[in-house]
C-alpha positions in Angstrom: 48.9 4.2 153.2 52.2 2.5 154.1 50.0 1.3 157.8 47.6 0.0 156.0 49.4 -2.0 153.5 51.5 -3.1 156.7 48.7 -4.6 158.3 47.3 -6.6 155.4 50.5 -8.1 154.8 50.9 -9.0 158.6 47.5 -10.4 158.2 48.0 -12.4 155.2 50.9 -14.3 156.3 49.8 -15.3 159.9 46.6 -16.9 158.3 47.6 -18.0 154.9 51.0 -17.2 154.4 52.9 -20.5 155.3 55.7 -21.0 152.4 55.4 -24.5 151.4 58.3 -26.4 149.8 58.0 -29.9 149.2 54.9 -32.3 149.8 55.8 -35.0 152.9 56.5 -38.4 152.0 54.4 -40.8 153.0 57.4 -42.8 155.1 58.4 -40.1 157.2 57.2 -38.3 160.0 56.5 -34.7 160.6 57.4 -32.3 163.3 57.4 -28.7 164.2 60.4 -26.1 165.5 60.0 -23.0 166.8 62.3 -20.0 166.0 62.2 -17.0 168.4 63.3 -13.5 168.0 63.6 -13.5 164.2 61.0 -10.5 164.4 60.4 -7.9 167.6 57.9 -8.9 169.9 54.3 -7.2 169.6 53.9 -5.7 173.2 50.7 -4.1 172.2 48.9 -2.1 169.3 51.1 0.7 169.9 54.2 -1.1 169.3 55.3 0.2 165.9 58.5 -2.1 165.2 55.8 -4.6 164.0 55.5 -3.3 161.3 59.1 -2.7 160.8 59.6 -6.7 161.0 56.7 -7.6 158.7 58.2 -5.2 155.9 61.8 -7.3 156.3 59.7 -10.8 156.4 60.6 -11.7 153.3 64.1 -11.4 153.7 64.4 -12.8 156.9 62.8 -16.3 155.7 64.7 -16.5 153.0 67.8 -16.2 155.3 66.2 -19.0 157.3 65.4 -20.9 155.0 69.1 -21.2 153.8 70.3 -21.7 156.9 68.0 -24.6 157.2 68.3 -26.2 154.0 71.9 -27.3 155.1 70.7 -29.5 158.2 70.4 -33.2 156.5 69.9 -35.1 159.8 67.5 -38.2 159.9 66.2 -37.0 156.5 65.4 -33.7 157.5 63.3 -31.2 155.4 61.5 -28.4 155.8 57.8 -28.2 154.5 56.7 -24.7 155.2 57.8 -21.6 157.0 54.7 -20.3 159.1 55.6 -16.7 160.9 54.2 -15.4 163.5 55.0 -11.7 164.0 53.1 -10.9 167.1 55.0 -13.4 168.9 58.4 -12.6 167.2 59.0 -16.0 166.1 58.8 -18.5 163.1 57.0 -22.1 163.2 59.0 -24.7 161.0 57.1 -27.5 160.0 59.5 -30.1 158.7 59.7 -34.0 158.4 62.2 -36.3 159.0 62.9 -40.5 158.9 63.3 -41.8 162.4 65.5 -44.7 162.2 65.8 -45.0 166.0 63.4 -43.7 168.5 61.5 -40.7 167.9 63.0 -39.1 171.4 66.6 -39.3 169.8 65.8 -38.4 166.7 63.9 -35.1 167.5 67.1 -34.7 170.1 69.6 -35.1 167.1 67.8 -32.9 164.7 67.1 -30.1 167.0 70.9 -30.3 168.1 72.4 -30.3 164.8 70.2 -27.5 163.6 71.4 -24.9 166.1 74.9 -26.2 165.2 74.7 -25.4 161.7 72.9 -22.1 162.7 75.9 -21.2 165.1 78.3 -22.1 162.1 76.2 -19.2 159.9 76.7 -16.9 162.7 73.4 -17.2 164.1 69.8 -16.8 163.5 68.2 -14.0 161.0 67.0 -11.1 162.9 64.9 -7.9 161.9 67.8 -6.1 164.0 70.6 -8.0 162.3 71.7 -8.9 165.8 71.6 -13.2 166.0 69.8 -13.8 169.7 67.3 -15.8 168.5 67.1 -20.1 168.9 65.5 -23.1 167.9 63.2 -24.9 169.9 61.3 -28.3 169.4 57.8 -27.8 169.6 56.2 -30.7 171.7 52.8 -29.6 171.1 50.5 -28.2 168.5 51.2 -24.7 167.1 48.3 -22.1 167.6 48.9 -18.9 165.6 46.1 -16.7 166.6 45.7 -12.9 165.7 43.5 -12.1 169.0 44.7 -8.8 171.1 46.2 -11.0 173.7 49.9 -9.2 173.2 52.9 -11.4 175.0 53.4 -10.9 178.5 56.1 -12.2 181.4 53.0 -14.1 183.0 52.1 -17.5 181.3 48.9 -19.3 182.5 48.8 -23.1 182.1 45.5 -24.3 182.2 45.2 -27.8 183.2 42.8 -30.4 180.9 43.5 -33.1 183.4 44.8 -33.6 186.6 46.8 -30.7 188.3 50.3 -31.1 187.5 52.9 -30.3 190.6 55.0 -27.4 190.5 58.2 -29.4 190.7 57.1 -30.6 187.5 56.1 -27.4 186.0 59.7 -25.5 186.9 61.4 -29.1 185.5 59.1 -28.6 182.2 59.5 -24.8 181.8 62.6 -23.4 183.0 64.6 -24.3 179.9 63.4 -21.6 178.5 64.3 -18.9 180.7 64.6 -18.2 184.1 61.4 -18.0 186.1 60.5 -16.5 189.4 57.4 -17.5 190.9 54.8 -20.1 189.7 51.3 -19.8 191.6 49.6 -22.9 192.7 46.2 -24.1 191.3 43.0 -22.5 193.0 39.8 -23.1 193.0 37.6 -21.9 189.8 33.7 -22.1 189.0 32.7 -25.2 188.0 32.9 -26.3 184.2 36.0 -23.7 184.4 39.8 -25.5 183.9 42.3 -25.2 186.9 45.4 -23.4 186.0 48.8 -22.1 187.0 50.7 -18.9 186.4 54.2 -19.1 185.6 56.3 -15.9 186.2 59.3 -15.6 183.7 61.7 -13.0 184.2 61.9 -11.9 180.1 59.2 -11.7 177.4 61.3 -13.9 174.9 61.1 -16.7 177.4 57.5 -17.0 177.8 57.0 -16.4 174.6 58.7 -19.7 173.8 57.1 -21.7 176.4 53.5 -20.6 175.2 54.4 -21.7 171.9 56.3 -24.5 172.3 54.3 -26.0 175.2 50.5 -25.8 173.7 49.1 -28.5 173.5 51.5 -30.5 175.0 50.0 -34.0 176.6 51.9 -34.7 179.7 51.3 -38.2 181.2 50.8 -38.6 185.1 50.7 -41.4 186.8 48.0 -43.7 184.2 46.7 -40.2 183.2 47.3 -37.6 181.0 46.9 -33.7 181.3 46.7 -31.6 178.2 48.6 -28.2 178.7 47.0 -24.9 177.5 48.7 -21.9 177.7 47.7 -18.6 177.1 49.2 -15.0 177.8 48.2 -13.2 181.0 48.6 -9.6 181.8 50.8 -8.4 184.6 48.3 -6.1 186.2 44.8 -7.3 186.0 42.5 -5.3 184.7 40.6 -2.6 186.8 43.3 -3.8 189.3 44.3 -0.1 189.7 40.6 0.9 190.1 39.7 -1.8 192.5 42.6 -0.5 194.7 41.8 3.3 194.5 38.2 2.3 195.2 39.3 -0.2 198.2 42.0 2.4 199.9 40.8 6.2 199.1 42.3 7.0 202.7 45.6 6.5 201.0 44.8 7.7 197.4 42.9 10.8 198.3 45.1 12.3 200.4 48.3 11.7 197.8 45.8 12.6 194.8 45.5 15.9 196.8 48.6 16.6 197.5 49.7 15.9 193.9 47.1 18.9 192.5 48.1 20.7 194.7 51.7 20.6 194.1 51.5 21.0 190.2 49.4 24.2 191.2 52.3 25.9 192.9 54.8 24.4 190.6 53.4 25.4 187.2 50.7 27.4 187.2 51.7 30.0 190.1 54.6 30.8 187.9 52.9 31.3 184.8 50.2 33.7 186.5 52.8 35.4 188.1 54.2 36.3 184.6 51.0 37.5 183.8 50.3 39.6 186.6 53.8 41.2 185.6 53.5 41.3 182.0 50.4 43.5 182.5 51.8 45.6 184.4 54.5 46.6 182.5 52.5 46.6 179.3 54.0 43.6 177.8 50.7 42.3 176.2 49.4 46.1 175.0 50.5 46.3 171.3 50.6 50.1 171.3 53.6 50.0 173.5 55.8 48.1 171.1 58.2 50.3 168.6 57.0 48.5 166.2 53.5 49.5 166.1 54.7 53.4 167.2 56.6 53.3 164.1 53.7 52.1 162.0 51.2 54.8 163.5 54.1 58.1 162.7 55.0 56.5 159.4 51.6 55.4 157.9 48.2 56.1 160.3 49.7 59.7 161.7 50.2 60.4 157.3 47.0 58.6 156.2 44.6 59.6 159.0 43.4 62.9 160.3 43.8 62.4 163.9 42.0 64.3 166.4 44.0 65.1 169.8 42.3 63.3 172.8 39.6 65.4 174.5 40.1 65.3 178.1 36.2 65.2 179.9 36.5 63.0 182.8 36.6 65.7 185.1 37.2 69.5 185.5 40.8 71.4 184.7 43.6 72.8 187.0 43.5 76.0 185.7 39.8 76.5 186.8 39.5 73.7 189.6 41.3 75.2 192.6 40.2 73.0 195.5 42.0 70.1 194.1 45.3 71.7 193.7 46.0 71.2 197.5 44.7 67.4 197.3 46.9 66.9 194.2 50.2 68.3 196.1 49.0 65.9 198.8 49.2 63.0 196.5 52.2 63.3 195.1 54.1 64.3 198.4 52.8 60.6 199.0 54.0 59.3 196.1 57.5 60.9 196.6 57.9 59.3 199.6 58.4 55.0 200.9 55.1 53.9 201.5 54.6 54.0 205.6 50.8 54.0 205.2 47.6 53.9 202.7 46.5 56.8 200.8 42.6 57.5 201.0 41.3 59.8 198.3 37.8 60.9 199.5 35.3 62.8 198.6 31.8 62.8 197.1 30.9 61.5 193.4 31.6 63.5 190.8 34.3 65.7 192.5 37.2 64.2 190.1 38.6 61.7 192.9 39.8 59.7 189.8 40.6 61.7 187.0 43.2 63.3 189.9 45.0 59.9 190.7 45.4 58.9 187.1 46.5 62.4 186.3 49.0 62.1 188.8 50.0 58.6 188.2 50.6 59.7 184.7 52.9 62.7 185.0 54.6 61.2 187.6 55.5 57.9 185.2 54.4 54.9 187.6 53.8 51.8 186.9 50.3 51.1 188.3 47.4 48.4 189.1 43.7 49.3 189.2 41.3 47.1 190.9 37.3 48.7 190.7 36.0 47.4 194.2 32.2 48.7 192.2 32.9 46.2 189.1 33.9 43.5 191.7 30.6 44.1 193.8 28.5 43.7 190.9 29.3 40.2 190.4 26.4 38.1 191.2 27.9 35.2 192.2 30.9 33.7 193.7 33.0 32.5 190.8 31.9 35.4 189.1 33.6 37.3 191.8 36.6 35.4 191.7 36.5 35.9 187.7 36.4 39.4 187.3 39.3 40.2 190.1 41.5 37.4 188.0 40.7 39.8 185.2 41.4 43.0 186.8 44.9 41.9 187.7 45.7 39.6 184.8 45.6 36.7 187.2 45.5 33.7 184.3 45.1 31.0 183.6 42.4 30.5 186.0 39.8 27.9 186.8 36.4 28.9 188.1 34.8 25.7 187.5 37.0 23.8 189.7 35.4 25.0 192.7 32.2 23.7 192.4 33.8 20.4 191.3 35.4 20.6 194.6 32.9 21.0 196.5 31.1 17.7 195.2 34.6 15.8 195.7 34.1 17.3 199.3 30.6 15.6 199.2 31.9 12.4 198.1 34.9 12.0 200.4 32.8 12.8 203.1 30.8 9.6 202.2 33.6 7.7 201.7 36.1 8.2 204.2 33.6 10.0 206.8 35.6 13.6 206.6 35.9 16.0 203.9 39.1 15.9 201.5 40.0 19.9 202.1 40.5 20.6 198.3 37.6 23.2 198.6 38.5 26.8 199.7 36.1 29.8 200.8 35.9 32.8 198.8 38.4 34.5 201.3 41.0 31.7 200.7 40.4 32.2 196.8 41.0 35.7 196.8 44.0 35.7 199.1 45.2 33.2 196.6 44.7 35.6 193.9 46.2 38.5 195.8 49.2 36.8 197.2 50.3 36.2 193.6 49.5 39.6 192.4 51.6 40.8 195.2 54.6 38.5 194.3 54.5 40.0 190.7 54.4 43.6 192.1 57.7 42.5 194.1 59.2 41.4 190.6 57.9 44.4 189.3 59.8 46.3 191.8 62.9 44.8 191.7 63.2 45.0 187.8 62.3 48.5 187.6 65.0 49.3 190.2 67.5 47.3 188.4 66.7 49.2 185.5 67.2 52.6 187.6 70.6 51.1 189.1 71.7 50.8 185.2 70.7 54.1 184.4 71.8 56.0 187.3 75.7 53.8 186.6 75.4 54.9 183.1 75.0 58.4 183.8 77.4 58.8 186.3 80.1 57.2 183.6 78.7 59.4 181.2 79.5 62.4 183.4 83.2 60.9 184.4 84.2 61.0 181.1 82.7 64.7 180.0 84.2 66.3 184.0 87.9 64.0 182.5 87.4 65.7 179.0 87.2 69.1 180.5 90.2 68.8 183.0 92.1 67.5 180.0 91.1 70.7 178.0 92.2 73.0 180.6 95.6 71.0 181.0 96.0 71.2 177.7 95.2 74.8 177.5 97.4 76.2 180.0 100.5 73.8 178.8 100.7 70.9 181.8 99.3 68.0 180.0 101.0 65.1 179.7 100.4 61.7 178.0 102.7 58.7 179.3 102.0 56.6 177.0 103.6 58.1 174.5 106.8 57.4 176.4 106.3 53.9 175.5 105.8 54.6 171.8 108.8 57.2 171.0 111.2 55.5 173.6 112.4 58.1 176.0 114.9 56.5 178.7 114.0 53.7 181.1 110.5 53.7 180.5 111.3 52.2 176.9 113.2 49.9 178.1 111.4 48.6 181.0 108.2 48.7 178.9 106.1 50.7 181.3 104.1 53.6 180.9 101.2 52.6 178.8 98.3 52.4 181.3 95.2 53.4 180.1 94.4 56.9 180.6 91.9 57.5 183.7 93.1 60.4 184.7 95.3 63.1 184.4 99.3 62.9 184.7 100.5 66.7 185.1 104.2 67.2 185.0 106.0 67.1 188.3 107.9 70.4 187.8 104.8 72.6 187.8 102.3 70.4 189.6 102.4 71.6 192.8 101.9 75.2 192.3 98.6 77.4 193.6 96.3 76.8 190.3 96.9 73.0 190.2 96.4 72.3 193.9 93.5 74.4 193.6 92.1 72.8 190.7 92.7 69.4 192.5 90.4 71.1 195.2 87.6 71.7 192.9 87.6 68.5 191.4 87.7 66.8 195.1 84.6 69.1 195.8 82.8 68.3 192.6 83.1 64.9 193.3 81.9 65.0 196.5 78.7 67.1 195.6 78.4 64.5 192.6 78.3 61.6 194.8 75.5 63.6 197.2 73.6 63.8 194.3 74.2 60.2 193.1 72.7 58.9 196.2 70.1 61.5 196.8 69.2 60.5 193.0 69.0 56.5 193.7 67.0 56.8 196.9 64.2 59.4 194.7 64.4 56.9 191.7 64.5 53.5 193.9 60.9 55.4 195.4 60.1 55.9 191.9 60.3 52.6 191.0 57.8 51.6 193.2 54.4 50.2 191.6 51.2 51.8 192.6 48.4 49.9 193.3 44.7 51.9 193.6 41.8 50.7 194.9 39.2 52.6 193.3 35.3 52.8 194.3 36.0 51.2 197.5 33.2 50.0 199.5 30.8 51.2 196.8 27.2 49.7 196.7 26.7 46.8 194.7 24.1 43.7 194.4 25.4 42.2 197.9 27.7 44.5 200.2 30.6 41.9 200.5 32.2 42.6 203.4 34.5 39.9 203.0 35.9 41.6 200.2 36.5 44.5 202.0 38.5 42.7 204.4 40.6 40.9 202.1 41.4 44.0 200.2 42.2 45.9 202.9 44.6 43.2 204.4 46.3 42.9 201.4 46.8 46.6 201.1 48.1 46.7 204.9 50.5 43.6 203.6 52.1 45.9 200.7 52.3 48.7 202.6 54.4 46.9 205.7 56.8 45.2 203.5 57.1 48.6 201.2 56.2 46.8 198.3 54.3 49.1 196.9 52.0 52.7 197.1 48.5 51.9 198.0 45.8 54.7 197.0 42.3 53.7 197.7 39.7 56.0 196.2 35.9 56.1 198.4 33.5 58.6 198.9 33.0 58.5 201.9 35.4 58.6 204.9 33.7 56.4 206.7 34.7 53.9 204.6 38.0 53.8 206.5 37.5 52.0 209.2 38.4 48.3 207.8 41.8 49.9 206.6 42.5 51.4 209.9 41.9 48.0 211.2 44.3 46.4 209.2 47.1 49.3 209.9 46.3 49.5 214.0 49.5 51.1 214.2 49.6 53.6 210.8 47.5 56.4 210.3 45.9 56.7 207.2 46.7 59.4 204.8 43.4 61.1 204.2 43.0 63.2 201.0 39.9 65.1 200.7 38.1 66.4 197.8 35.4 68.7 197.6 32.6 70.6 195.8 34.1 73.6 194.0 33.4 77.3 195.1 31.1 79.1 192.9 33.8 81.5 191.3 35.6 78.1 190.1 32.3 76.6 188.8 31.7 79.7 187.1 35.3 79.7 185.9 35.1 75.6 184.5 31.8 76.3 182.8 32.9 79.4 181.0 36.4 78.0 179.8 34.6 75.0 178.6 32.0 76.7 177.2 34.6 78.4 175.3 36.3 75.7 174.3 33.1 74.5 172.6 33.1 77.5 170.8 30.2 79.0 172.3 31.2 83.0 172.9 28.7 84.6 174.5 28.9 85.8 177.9 26.5 84.8 180.8 24.1 86.9 182.1 23.1 87.7 185.6 20.1 85.3 185.0 22.5 82.6 183.7 24.9 82.8 186.4 22.1 82.8 189.1 20.9 79.6 187.2 24.6 77.7 187.4 25.3 79.1 190.6 22.0 76.6 191.8 24.1 73.8 190.7 27.4 74.3 193.5 30.6 73.1 192.3 29.6 69.2 191.5 31.8 68.3 188.9 28.8 65.8 187.4 26.5 68.7 187.3 28.3 70.9 185.5 29.7 68.5 183.2 25.9 67.5 182.7 24.9 71.3 182.0 27.9 71.8 179.5 26.7 68.5 177.6 22.8 69.9 177.8 24.5 73.4 176.2 25.9 71.5 173.5 23.3 69.9 172.3 21.3 73.2 171.7 19.1 73.8 175.1 19.9 77.2 176.8 21.9 76.9 180.2 17.9 78.3 182.2 16.1 75.1 180.4 19.1 72.9 181.1 19.3 73.8 185.0 15.9 73.3 185.1 15.9 69.9 183.2 18.6 68.9 185.6 16.7 69.7 188.7 13.3 68.4 187.4 15.3 64.9 186.3 16.7 64.8 190.0 13.4 65.9 191.8 11.7 62.8 189.8 14.7 60.4 191.0 14.4 61.6 194.7 10.8 60.5 194.7 11.7 57.6 193.8 14.7 56.7 195.9 13.6 58.3 198.8 10.0 57.3 199.4 9.2 54.5 197.1 6.8 53.8 194.0 4.3 52.2 196.3 4.0 51.3 200.0 5.5 47.9 199.5 8.5 49.6 197.7 8.5 52.0 200.8 8.9 49.2 203.4 11.7 47.8 201.9 14.0 51.3 202.4 16.3 51.6 205.3 14.5 54.9 206.3 10.5 55.6 206.7 8.5 58.3 204.7 8.5 60.5 207.7 12.1 60.3 208.5 13.6 61.4 204.8 10.4 64.3 204.8 12.0 65.8 207.8 15.5 65.9 207.1 14.4 67.1 203.7 11.8 69.9 204.8 14.4 71.1 206.8 17.2 71.2 204.5 14.9 72.9 202.1 14.6 76.1 205.0 18.3 75.9 205.9 21.5 75.3 204.6 22.4 72.9 207.2 21.2 71.1 210.3 22.7 69.8 213.6 23.6 66.1 213.5 22.8 65.4 217.0 19.8 67.6 217.2 18.2 66.1 214.3 18.9 62.3 215.8 17.2 63.0 219.4 14.3 64.4 217.6 11.2 63.2 216.1 11.1 60.9 214.2 14.6 59.2 214.6 14.6 59.4 218.8 18.6 58.4 218.8 18.8 55.5 215.7 21.5 56.6 213.8 20.8 54.1 210.7 18.7 55.7 208.7 20.7 58.9 208.6 23.9 56.4 207.4 21.5 54.9 205.0 20.3 58.4 203.4 24.2 59.5 203.6 24.8 56.0 201.2 21.9 56.7 199.4 23.7 60.6 198.5 20.7 61.9 199.7 22.5 63.4 202.7 26.2 64.1 203.3 27.2 64.5 207.0 30.1 66.5 207.8 33.2 65.2 210.4 34.7 68.0 212.7 37.3 66.3 215.5 36.4 62.8 214.4 32.8 63.4 215.2 29.3 64.2 213.2 28.8 67.7 213.5 26.2 69.0 210.8 24.1 67.4 208.0 24.1 68.8 204.6 22.6 68.1 201.1 24.2 65.2 198.8 24.9 67.8 196.4 24.9 71.4 196.0 21.7 71.3 193.7 19.9 68.7 196.1 18.8 72.2 198.1 16.7 73.7 194.6 15.6 69.5 194.2 14.2 69.9 198.0 12.5 73.4 197.6 10.6 72.2 194.4 9.8 69.2 196.2 8.9 70.5 199.1 6.4 73.6 197.0 4.5 70.8 195.4 1.3 71.1 197.3 -0.2 68.1 196.7 3.3 66.2 197.6 3.8 68.2 200.5 0.1 68.1 201.7 0.3 64.0 201.4 3.7 63.6 203.6 2.6 65.8 205.9 -0.8 64.2 206.4 1.3 61.0 207.1 3.5 63.0 209.0 0.9 64.3 211.5 -1.5 61.1 211.8 1.8 59.6 213.8 2.2 63.1 215.9 -1.2 63.0 216.7 -1.4 59.2 217.7 2.0 60.1 219.9 0.2 63.0 221.6 -2.9 60.9 222.0 -0.9 58.1 223.7 0.7 61.1 226.0 -2.9 62.6 226.4 -4.2 58.9 227.5 -0.8 58.2 229.7 -1.5 61.5 231.8 -4.9 60.7 232.3 -4.4 57.5 233.9 -1.7 58.8 236.0 -3.8 61.4 236.7 -6.8 59.1 238.1 -4.2 57.4 240.3 -3.2 60.8 242.1 -6.7 61.5 242.6 -7.5 58.3 244.0 -4.2 58.6 246.6 -5.4 62.3 247.2 -8.8 60.9 248.6 -7.3 58.7 250.8 -4.9 61.5 252.7 -6.1 62.6 256.0 -6.6 66.1 256.8 -3.2 65.6 259.0 -1.5 64.6 255.8 -2.7 67.7 253.8 -1.4 69.8 256.9 2.1 68.9 256.9 2.5 68.9 253.4 2.7 65.3 253.1 0.9 65.4 249.7 2.8 68.4 248.0 4.8 65.8 246.1 1.9 64.1 244.7 0.1 68.3 244.1 3.2 68.9 241.8 2.6 65.7 240.0 -0.5 66.6 238.9 -0.1 70.0 238.0 2.9 68.4 235.7 0.7 66.2 234.2 -2.3 68.6 233.7 0.6 71.1 231.7 1.5 68.0 229.5 -1.7 66.9 228.8 -2.9 70.5 228.1 0.1 70.8 225.5 -0.6 67.7 223.8 -4.1 68.3 223.8 -3.2 71.7 222.1 -0.7 70.0 219.6 -3.3 67.4 218.7 -5.8 70.5 217.9 -3.2 72.4 216.1 -2.5 69.4 213.8 -5.9 68.4 213.2 -6.2 72.2 212.0 -3.3 71.6 210.0 -4.8 68.4 208.6 -7.9 70.2 207.5 -6.1 72.8 205.7 -4.3 69.7 204.4 -7.2 67.3 202.7 -9.1 70.8 201.4 -5.4 71.1 199.5 -5.7 67.5 198.6 -9.9 68.2 197.3 -8.8 71.3 194.7 -8.9 69.3 191.1 -4.6 68.8 189.5 
């Protein structure tokens, strides 16, 4: 309301706010004065001083009227006061009687007005400072309300011949110091030529503009009319024009400023967020007020159920995990010297074991889930997922696409990329670098807390020992407190004013201090102090290690939408950096030991700490199932048939958990096991063989290869790796076998650093293979396809042998009887017999396979 009122007041004063006092006499003349610095000069629409001046307009005009009314030179009489708040002045319209020449009269009036105002203490001003002055208007007042705000640069247009710089200087110098005058420049036809006068102060420019606007300046028989306006010191779009005209200068400066802004402002904030995530600063459940509310309200009003831990097997019945847990605890109890790789099949409880150990030791942990990162459909989503897991925020993922567009634009403008965009590896490294800095700060903070606790414990132990010694001395009657001497005034001590030292130790009277008991007590005390010092050092080292955070990379090298090799490399190098700088312990969880290649490459001089988890044996699996069933109030004992069914699942924790859930749902153990095997058979058919021919072509192995392995594993518990590799249909190609291992169809046992045997990927898969192989239709279909390939290979062998035998027969015909006599053709005869045997074996194989195919076709002819 006040702003609108002031605006209306200012506009009214500008357009029709002339204060008229009397009409002019016809025998007098009229002229104008300009009084500056009455109002604040408005430098822009944002200048709030303008409204302050409008509020004081009435009082300022009254004061000005009072001071001008005292002037009577040449019949000086004020006709009206016309305020011009935008330029900070007031136009004074007055009349006078010119008894002398007009020029002398005007000079006398101007001089007397200034003297009169000086006698009254100066010109009234909105700030109360008398800085203004009075100037005779040489032209005509132009009171406009456009958004042309005063500046130090005045543009003087010439309506007539041009005016020389020297003339302009002498004309405008009285209004203030001028530091530059630009000569007229050529202009388009129909426009006026002009010069620009740069004043040192805005006040001088406002006086010059209002006093000389419309002034007629005679020059060599002609007259030039001066038209004055303000000119912006910086032309419109000058910055934009300079930027577009100098991209090689502006773009590097801009990128440098953006980079500086990122490193000086955002990186410290991101470090604080990562540190807060590690220390649970943003978890409201860790605050004392929440815990107090839980104890006082929620625990009393709500029947809270204890958390049931069903993420894996129990320690009491899972004997195989104890060795791995001991190895992991031993790794965390020492300074980080290498990376700990916890590997084992899926469902073996790797993450459960690691999380349990970290929770029991009370360590601060940062968990990075590689599987979730690998599921990201794009690079920007991957960066955002990593930032979310590590607490790295704020993050602007959209800037990478924008930076790519800027690079393309700068390539077209300056001929080279700006270098603002970064690759995926650079973005991941930037995030992990900030996370590493936060881990160092967390480690230092925890170490300082440990030092404070150790110092507090040492001081408490010292006080307890001092109290014990003092009680023993009092009991023996040898204790003396020297501070009492200064109080009771005994001897020299009271005269000298000493003896009031603090009681840091025990003072014993000199007459009994050298007896055997005192010396023995002193020796025990020193021994105890030495033992305490050793314990303190050991405790300090232990707690320093315990203060180190733990970085857990789970599901390392897991399969996703795309296998991002660069993500593995960046995580491996970052883990190696943390270990080399002893910033944190690094625990990597993977399903396969072979995934440690990149980690080993990042730490070439330090062997990895392998911690293996395997499936449990039969007894541990049975004990686990019985215990979980008892926990679910299932009290029946397992029959021999049920025990045999449970043994078919082996020791894989995920399968045992599935069995327990099905039994909880009301199924019997036999039906639950059969359901698990049936589901596994369906999944195996789809994942191993494909639903159709097109899908089978996309698999990294052929149907014949996977059928050969599954058929043999259904008959044997394990297969020799290299024998399987060299036989048909692999013929030395390891790629299909590695792909089957990654798909968890098989597991390759490593012995002495090389593959040794092939086993089913899960214990239950042995029975899944058997059920699949015993399906007559499926077996006939796969055997027919395999036999056809074997028949084609045998026929190729037969044809090759026939061709070579024909060649040998032609050679035998050309041999003479003397060559036969000396046995020169004996080699060709041996080759002929070898080819004949080989061809016979191939033919026998073809016949056998054809008979098998006939039997298999009869199986397919039967209705299913």
